[in-house]
N, C-alpha and C positions, 0 to 999 in steps of 0.2 A: 512460392507464396510469400509476399512481403511480411505479413504478420508473423509467421513462423520464423522467417529469417531474422526479424528484429528481436524476437524472443531469444533465439540462439546466439545472437551477436552481443548480448548484454555484457559479457565479461570485458570485451574491448571498449565498449561504451563507458562502462563503470571506470575503467582505468583512466580514460580521457577526462571524464567529469571530475574524478577525485583530484587529478593533477591540476585542473582548472580552479577548483574551489580552494585547494591548498595554497595556490598562488594569489588568491584574491585578497586585496587589502580590506580588512574588516571595517575600516572607517568609511569606505565607499558604500557599505551596506547599511550603516546606522547613523552616520553623521555625528551630531552632537549627543545622540542618545547613548546612555550607558547600558549596554545589553545585559549586564549583570543585574541591573535594578528593574528591568522591565517586567510587566505582566503581558504575556504573549497571547495574541488571538489569531489563530490560523483559519483562513477562509478559502473555500473552494466549492466546486460543483462536481457531482458524480465521482469519478476516480480521484479527482483532486481534493474532494472533501474527505475521502478515506485517507489520502495522503496527509491532509491537514490533521486528522486524528492521530496518525502515527507520528507525525512531527511534534504534535503537542505532548504526546507521551514521552518522546525522546527528550524534548527540552525540559520537561518536568524532572525526568530522572537525571539528566546530565548536568543541569544547572540548578536543580532544587528550586526552580522558579515556578510561579503559577502560570499555567498555560492551558488554553482551551481551544476547541475547534467548533466552527459553526458553518452550515451551508450558506452561501452568499445570499440565498433567498430570505433567510431569517433576518439579515440586516436590512434588506429591502422592505420586508413586510412587517417585521416585528422588532424594530430597533429598540423599543423600550425594554424588551426582555434581554437583549444582548448587552446593552449599555446601562443596565439598571444601576442607579446610584451615581451615575456619572463618573465611575472609577476609571482612571486613565489606563490605557493599554497601548501596546505597539502592534498593530495589525500586520499580518503577513498574507498577502493576496496571491493565490496560486492559480495559474492557468497555463497549460501546455502551449496553447496557441497565442495567448495574449489577446484573444479576440472574443472570448466568452462574454456575452452581453451582460449576464448577471454580475459577473466579477467587475466588469467595467462600470456598471451602475453603482456598485459598492465603492469603487474608487472615487466616483464623483460625489457620493454621499460623504465620504471621509474628507475629501478636499473641502467640501462646503462647511464641514464642522471644524476645519483647521487641524485635522488629525494627520500626521505624517505616517507613512507606511512603507513596508518593503514589498516589492513585487518579485515573485519567483516564477520563471517562465523558461520555455525552450525557444519558441519562435519570436517572442518579443512583441511585435506588432503594436497595437494601440496601448496595451497595458504599460509597456516600458516607457511610454512618453508621459504617463500620468504621475510619475514620482522620480525623484533623483536617486532613489535607493533601489537598485535592481540586481538580483542574482539571476544571471542568464546562463543556463546549462547548455553545453555544446552537444545537443542531441538532435539528429536529423531523423525524424520519425514520420513515415508516410502513411502508416496504417490508420484505419479509423479508430480502433480501440487503443487505449494507452497501455503500453507494456514497458519498454525501456525508459520512457519518459517518467513513468511513475517511480520506478526503482531509482533512477538517476537523480531525480529531484529530492527523493527522500534521503538518499546517500549524501547529497550535497548539503541538505539542511542538518543532518546529523553531524557532518564534518564541521559545519559552521558552529553548531552548539558545542562540540568538543573543543574547538579552537578557543571559543569564548571562555570555556571552563579551564583551559590549559591542560586538557586531558590528552596528552600525546599517546598514551597507551591505547585509548579508544580509536584515535586516528590510525594508529598502526594496524589495529584490528580491521578497520574498514579496507585498508589497502591489501589485506590478505584475501578478501572476498573474490575478486575476479578469477584468480587462479583456482580457488576451490570450486567456484561455479563451473569452470571448464571441466574439472574432474567429475563433478556431479552430473553434468549434462551427458557426458560419455557413459556414465554408469546407469542413469535412470531414464533418459529420453525415450528409448525404445519400449521400456516397461510401461510408461505412461501411454504411449501410442497404442500398444496392444490392449491395455486396460480400457481405453476409450471405446473399444469395439463392443463392450458390454451394453446391454439395454438398460438405461437409467431414466426413470421418469422424473425424479426429484432429487435435488442436491440439498444437503444441509451442511453448512461449514461452521465449525466451532473454534473459538479461541478466547483467551482471557487476556486482560491487560493490553499491552501494545499489540499483541497478536489478534485482538478482537478487530482492530482496524484492518489488519492484513486479511483476516477471515472475511470481512465485509468486501474487500477488493477481490478476493478469490471468487466469492459468490457472484459479484458483478461480472467478472470475466467469463464465468460459466454461462451466465445468462446472455451476455452480448455475443459471444462467439458460437454458442451452440443452440441458442433459442430454447433453452431448457430452464424450467423454473428452479431457482435456487434461493435459499434463505440463509441467514447467518444469525448466530446466537452466541452469547457468552456460554462457555462450555457447560458449566453447572446449571445454567438456566434451561438447558435442553431437557432436563428431567422434569421441569415444571410445566408440563403440557405438550410442548412440541414433539416429544418422543412418540406421541400417538400417530404420527405420520409414517413411522418407519415400517418397512416391509421389504420384500425381495427386489422391488424395483427402485428402492431408495439407496442413495449413497450418502452415508454420514462421514464427512471428512474432518478430522481434528488436527489443528495446528497445536501441537503439544509443547508446553514450556518445560524447561528443565527444573525450575524452582518448585513447580507444583505438579510434577508428573504423577506422583503417587495419588493425587486427588483427581486429576483430569482423565488419566488413562482408564480408570474403571467406568467412566461414563461411556466411553467409546466401546469398551468390551461389552457393556450391558446392551448397547444397540445391536451388536453382533448376535447376542443371545436372543434378542427380540426378532431376528430374521433379516436385519439390514446388511447390505454390504458396508464394509468400513475401509477407510483409507486414513493414513496418518503421515504427517511430516513431523519429524522429531530429531533431535540432535543425536541421542543415543537410545536405541530401542531395547527395552527389556525383552526377555525370552517370550513372555506371555503375549506381547504385542506382535513379535515376529511370527508366532504360531497362528495368530488369528486374523491379522490384517490381510485384506484382499489386495491392497496396494500399500506399500511401505516405502517412504523415502527417508533414509537415515542420513543426516547431513554430516555428522562427524566433524564439526567445525571447531577449531581451537580458538574461538572468540566468545565474547559475552553474548548473552541472549539478545540484548538490545541491538548489538551490532549485526546480528544475523537476520534481522527482520526482512530485508529485501530478498534473501535467499528463499524464505518460506513462500513467497508469492509466485515464484517462477513456475511451480508445478501446477498451480491453478491456471496460469496463462496457457501452459502446454495442454492441459487436460481439456480446457474449453475449446481450443483450436482443433485438437484431434477429434473431440466428440462432435464438433460441428462438421468436420470433413466426413466423419462416419455417417452423419445424418444427411449427407448430400448437400450441405450448405457451403457457402463461401465466406470463411471468416474475414477475408479482406473486404468484403462488402456485407456486413451484418445487417439483418433485416431491420428496416425502419430507422437506421442510425446514420448520422453524418459525422464527419471529423470534428466539426465545431458546432456547438449549440448556441443559436441566437434566438431571442424572443422579441 
């Protein structure tokens, strides 16, 4: 199955992409723009929108620069909200295929306004011809749902931000990830496959900060690959109403940060007490979490929390595909979906 194969092949794809981005001349990405002085606006649709959110959080933290993310449709339909006050920004348009019609329409809107922008893509196609500034990742992805393209484009943008910031330590951390994901896949892939055999009616995926964007993408993967309803929330927000859905057929999955683990973990344990199954992805698990989690992925990564974002999403990709197979579905041909969305 090509989707599972592409999920499991991410370590080698990441190595190739990081080598490519490390060797890219930054001037070809920004021209006369000074990337240290820009206000960044990341734009995408679907998975690429959640990638835009994660990239914006990364640029904010690595560059201490203002950065935001919007779906392409907001620029098409509500530009007065996106460009309020006429404040200048440097847009980054993201599309795996380079053929997404909403992103291409945004490219035309920006060109009409005389706004230069960076295109980030894997396939290139029409998008790479709309601007002289292109970051093209060497990812050959055949599956309908985005898996390695999501993680590789996020890694590429994080690497670019770290190079702008002169943060060689962060770049070195990114280069450690392929080997560690190889280790983790050997350790946890079978556990995820077995866990996916459980009957689950609803998924709720929780995360804070940059992990909220990853939680959003995990929920989308669960919906796309298993045709199961999934929602995503900021972790502490789940207590403010959404927890009323929990029960024995619900899985609450938390992507737990290290910096706020003592605040986030009690939310997940509370959902266990209310009768829900719980799953956690965490760098280092306290004993209380080990004792109560129905599924636990402990990363044990020697890198900063921001550098580890792409590793958090892999388990949602796997769980969605294996849950879909358990339901008799074909994750290579998800219901009602196509590889490229055009309108």
